[in-house]
C-alpha positions in Angstrom: 21.5 -27.4 -60.9 18.9 -25.0 -59.5 16.4 -27.7 -59.5 18.7 -29.9 -57.4 19.1 -27.1 -54.7 15.4 -26.5 -54.6 14.4 -30.1 -54.4 17.0 -30.8 -51.7 15.8 -27.7 -49.7 12.2 -29.1 -49.9 13.4 -32.5 -49.1 14.9 -31.5 -45.7 12.4 -32.1 -43.0 12.1 -29.6 -40.2 13.8 -30.6 -37.0 11.3 -31.7 -34.4 10.9 -29.2 -31.6 12.4 -30.5 -28.5 12.3 -29.0 -25.0 9.0 -27.1 -25.3 7.8 -29.0 -22.2 11.0 -28.3 -20.4 10.7 -24.6 -21.3 7.2 -24.5 -19.8 8.4 -26.3 -16.6 11.3 -23.9 -16.3 9.0 -20.9 -16.6 6.7 -22.2 -13.9 9.7 -22.9 -11.6 10.9 -19.3 -12.3 7.5 -17.8 -11.4 7.3 -19.8 -8.2 10.8 -18.7 -7.2 9.9 -15.1 -8.2 6.7 -15.3 -6.0 8.4 -16.6 -2.9 11.5 -14.4 -3.2 10.0 -11.1 -4.2 6.2 -10.8 -4.2 5.3 -12.6 -1.0 7.7 -10.8 1.3 6.7 -7.5 -0.2 3.0 -8.2 0.3 3.7 -9.2 3.9 5.7 -6.0 4.6 2.9 -3.9 3.1 0.3 -5.6 5.3 2.4 -5.0 8.4 2.9 -1.3 7.4 -0.9 -0.9 6.9 -1.5 -2.4 10.4 1.1 -0.1 11.9 -0.6 3.0 10.3 -4.1 1.9 11.4 -2.9 1.5 15.0 -1.2 4.9 15.5 -2.4 6.7 18.5 -1.7 9.9 20.5 1.5 9.6 22.5 3.2 7.1 20.3 6.8 7.8 19.3 7.6 7.3 15.7 10.2 7.8 12.9 9.1 9.0 9.5 10.6 8.1 6.1 12.3 11.5 6.0 14.1 10.8 9.3 11.9 12.9 11.7 11.7 11.5 15.2 8.7 12.7 17.2 5.8 12.1 19.5 2.2 12.0 18.0 0.0 14.8 19.5 -3.0 14.5 17.1 -4.2 11.7 14.8 -6.5 12.4 11.8 -7.7 10.3 8.9 -4.7 10.7 6.7 -2.4 13.0 8.7 -0.8 13.1 12.1 0.8 15.9 14.1 4.3 15.2 15.4 6.0 17.1 18.2 9.6 17.0 17.1 10.8 19.5 19.8 9.3 21.5 22.6 6.6 23.7 21.1 7.5 22.6 17.6 4.9 20.5 15.7 4.9 19.2 12.2 1.9 17.8 10.2 2.9 14.6 8.4 1.0 12.0 6.3 0.4 8.8 8.1 2.0 6.8 5.3 5.3 8.6 6.0 5.6 6.8 9.3 8.1 3.9 8.9 8.5 2.6 12.4 7.1 2.8 15.9 9.6 3.3 18.7 9.4 2.1 22.3 8.1 4.6 24.8 10.8 6.9 26.2 13.1 6.6 23.3 13.0 10.4 22.6 14.1 11.2 26.2 17.1 8.9 25.8 18.3 10.6 22.7 
């Protein structure tokens, strides 16, 4: 009886693999969707932020990531000095700047 079980186990052929091509296509489609939904917009946003940081100049009104609103009084290589109130200046990293505001925004607030 043991021989019968062993011989029948050896006699069963392995099922042919199906869907390996469809799995590869699914992975490629997943990567393309991942690229266009996540990676590409993030790279575009990083490129725009880098351009913003490079074009900062004295007199620009900006908002930092910490929520500070101020006018740039000095621009260095990696730091800027913001005037956040009359006679109150703060030194901030350039990368902390999140957006550039239209001129005169601070006076309106």
